[in-house]
C-alpha positions as CSV (number, residue, x, y, z in Angstrom):
1,M,-5.5,-4.3,-14.6
2,E,-8.4,-6.1,-11.6
3,E,-9.7,-4.0,-9.9
4,N,-11.8,-3.1,-6.9
5,T,-11.6,-7.6,-5.8
6,G,-12.8,-7.7,-2.9
7,K,-11.0,-8.3,0.8
8,I,-8.2,-10.0,2.2
9,S,-6.8,-10.3,5.5
10,I,-4.2,-9.4,7.2
11,K,-1.2,-9.4,11.1
12,N,0.6,-6.1,11.0
13,N,3.6,-5.6,13.0
14,E,2.2,-6.8,16.3
15,G,0.4,-9.9,14.7
16,K,-3.2,-8.5,14.8
17,E,-5.5,-10.0,12.2
18,I,-6.9,-6.9,10.0
19,E,-8.9,-6.5,7.1
20,C,-7.8,-4.5,4.6
21,D,-10.1,-3.5,1.2
22,V,-9.0,-4.7,-2.5
23,L,-8.2,-1.6,-4.4
24,F,-6.4,-2.9,-7.2
25,T,-4.5,-6.1,-8.3
26,F,-2.5,-6.4,-12.1
27,D,0.8,-8.5,-13.4
28,D,3.8,-6.7,-14.7
29,D,5.6,-8.2,-18.0
30,N,9.0,-6.3,-17.0
31,T,8.7,-8.0,-13.6
32,K,7.0,-10.9,-14.5
33,K,4.6,-11.0,-10.9
34,S,2.0,-10.1,-9.6
35,Y,0.8,-7.2,-7.6
36,I,-1.5,-6.6,-4.7
37,V,-3.3,-4.0,-4.1
38,F,-4.6,-2.8,-1.2
39,T,-5.8,-0.2,2.1
40,D,-6.8,-1.0,6.1
41,N,-8.8,2.5,5.7
42,T,-6.6,3.9,8.0
43,L,-5.6,7.8,7.4
44,D,-2.0,9.2,7.7
45,E,-1.4,12.1,8.9
46,N,-2.1,14.4,6.1
47,G,-6.2,12.6,6.0
48,N,-5.6,11.1,2.7
49,I,-6.1,7.1,3.0
50,K,-2.5,4.3,3.5
51,V,-2.1,2.2,0.7
52,Y,-0.6,-0.8,0.9
53,A,1.1,-3.0,-2.5
54,N,2.5,-6.7,-2.3
55,T,3.6,-9.1,-4.9
56,F,1.2,-12.6,-4.2
57,D,0.7,-15.4,-5.9
58,P,-2.3,-15.1,-7.9
59,T,-3.1,-18.9,-8.3
60,G,-3.5,-18.9,-4.7
61,A,-0.8,-22.3,-4.1
62,S,1.1,-19.7,-1.5
63,A,-1.7,-17.5,0.7
64,D,1.8,-15.3,2.0
65,L,2.2,-11.5,0.2
66,G,5.2,-10.8,-0.9
67,E,7.5,-7.7,0.3
68,I,8.9,-4.7,-2.9
69,K,12.4,-3.5,-2.1
70,D,13.0,-2.7,-5.6
71,E,12.7,0.6,-6.7
72,K,11.7,0.1,-9.9
73,E,9.0,-2.2,-8.8
74,W,7.7,0.8,-7.0
75,Q,8.5,3.1,-9.4
76,V,6.0,0.8,-11.5
77,I,2.6,1.7,-8.2
78,E,3.4,5.1,-7.5
79,N,3.0,6.2,-11.5
80,L,-0.4,3.7,-11.8
81,L,-2.4,5.1,-8.3
82,A,-1.0,8.2,-10.1
83,S,-3.2,8.1,-13.5
84,L,-6.1,6.1,-11.4
85,Q,-5.9,8.9,-8.6
86,E,-6.0,11.6,-11.5
87,K,-9.3,9.2,-13.4
88,I,-11.4,9.6,-10.5
89,G,-10.1,13.2,-10.7
90,E,-11.8,13.6,-13.4
91,S,-14.5,11.6,-13.1
92,E,-15.1,13.6,-9.7
93,D,-15.5,16.5,-12.1
94,G,-17.4,15.9,-14.4
95,N,-14.8,16.5,-17.0
96,S,-15.0,13.1,-19.1
97,G,-10.9,13.2,-20.6
98,E,-11.6,15.7,-22.6
99,E,-9.6,18.4,-23.4
100,T,-10.8,22.5,-24.2
101,V,-8.9,24.8,-25.8
């Protein structure tokens, strides 16, 4: 997984170009696809930052982002995000991941 790889520009449903921050990219051995996870830094109704994911061509031969339709692919992405969120929470708490008894 490659973290914080810069910015991308996408077009929203109305055709307006929006600049987004890339959170990370990763390749999945099971699907043989590359994924990009990014945010436009807007908030949802609960105050959480909205995060999006698509497939992409890491060679740069195509700039098009692919839609993720498979539930198993979404599960992989959701698990990665949950894991990262947990690690961020631990570092903010000053916990190095060691368990205390």
